[in-house]
Each structure stands twice: as C-alpha cells, then as structure tokens.
N, C-alpha and C positions, 0 to 999 in steps of 0.2 A: 466486446470479446474479439471482434475482427481486428481492431487496432493492436490488441495484445498479441494475437496470432501473427500478424504481419511484423510487428516489432521483434518477436522471438525468431521468426524466420530469417530476418536480416541480421540479428545479433549472432545467431548460430550458423548462418549460412546454409539453412535447410531449404533446398529447392531453388535458392537464389545465391548469388555470390555474397559472402559475408560482408556486411557493411554496417559497422557500429553506429556511424552517424545517422544513417537512415533508420536503423532499429530504434535508436533513442528518439528520433523525430516522432515516430508513431507513439511511443510511450508518452512523450511530452505533450503531444496533441491531446491525448486522453486526459492527462493530468490537468491541462489548461481548461478542460471541460469539467473540472472538479471530480474526476474519477479517483476517489480516495484509494481504492483497491490497487489501481495501477501504480500510484505513488508509493504505496506500501511495498508492492512487489519489487519495484525498481530499487527502492531503498535496500531491500534484502539482497538483490543482485550485487549492489555495490558493497554491502557488508560482507558477503561471502565470496566476492570475486567470481561471480558466475556469468555465464553467457558472454564470454569474451570481454567482460568488463574487469578492469583492475580493481582491487579492493580500495575503497575510498570512504573512510569513516565519515568524513564531512558530508559527502553526498548521501550516504546511507542515512545519517541522522536527519538531514534536511527533508528527504523524501518520506522517511518514516514518521516524522513529526507532522508533516502536512497530512499524510494519510490518516494518522491517528486522530488528529483534531477533526478532520472531516467525518471519520467514522463516529466520533463522539457526537457531532452535530446530527448525523444520520440517526443515531440512537435517540436523540432528543426528538427528532421529527416523528419517530415511531412511538412516541409517548412511553418510553421505557421508564418505569418507576422504581425498579429494584435492581440491585447488583446482580441477582440471579438472572433476571431478564436481559440485562446488559451482556452478561457472559454468554448466554444462549444466542443472542443477536450477533455477537462478534464471532462466535464459533462458526456460524453460518457463512460469515464473510472470510473464512479461512485465516483468521488472525493467529499468529504464533504466540507462544506463551509469554515471551518478554513484552510484546506489544499488548497482549491481553492484560498483563499486570499493570502496565502504564495506563491503559485505558480504564481499568477499574478505578485507579486513583483519580484520573482525570474526570471520570464519570461522577465520582463522589463530589468533586469540586464543582464541575460544570452543571451537572444535573441535580446536585444536592440530594443524592440518594445514598442509602446505607444498606 
C-alpha cells in the first residue's frame, strides 16, 4: 500500500512535485514483486488516461493481463473450487467488471472450474 500511495503522490503531484517517472517507478517496483493489484490498477490508469498518464491501450492491456493472470494464480492458491467463490474472491480485490468477466473465463480454463 505504501508504494501505491507514493506512486500516486508523484503521479498526481500531491504534496510533492508531479513526477510521472518517479510515480511509475513505485508502481513498477510493486509489480516486480508480483503485486497483481498494482499491475491491474496501473493498467486501468493507462486505459482511462488517469493520474497524468496518457491513454495507452498497449500498456493497459499488458498490465491488466499480468494482473489478471496473477489474480487467477492467487485464486488457485486459495483453493477456490467454484465460479461463485472466484467471483467473491475477485470482488474483495476490487476487480472491475471487464476483468471479472475475463477472469471468470480464465478461471474456468486455469482452475478447471464451472
């Protein structure tokens, strides 16, 4: 959470001079530590053009796919056996509806659940 807060502070210039490079550095440090949620959020920032980032569909997809796959692996780690359990798990992770739809189908494939 600390890296996310620092990243946002620099991206938005909240309490510090706006510095996109430094803001992205904090997000990428978390992503390198396999923080799927940070990858997912960064993908959404690129998709929507938020927090002083220009819209970039390629970066959005790259980060959302990484986040999505890691969340699916996380679901497997928690021994999720049904689609309903997967949906509940993902809602706790603040996953939006599009990603939830993708993950449901990935979950069916990866986890072989119905």
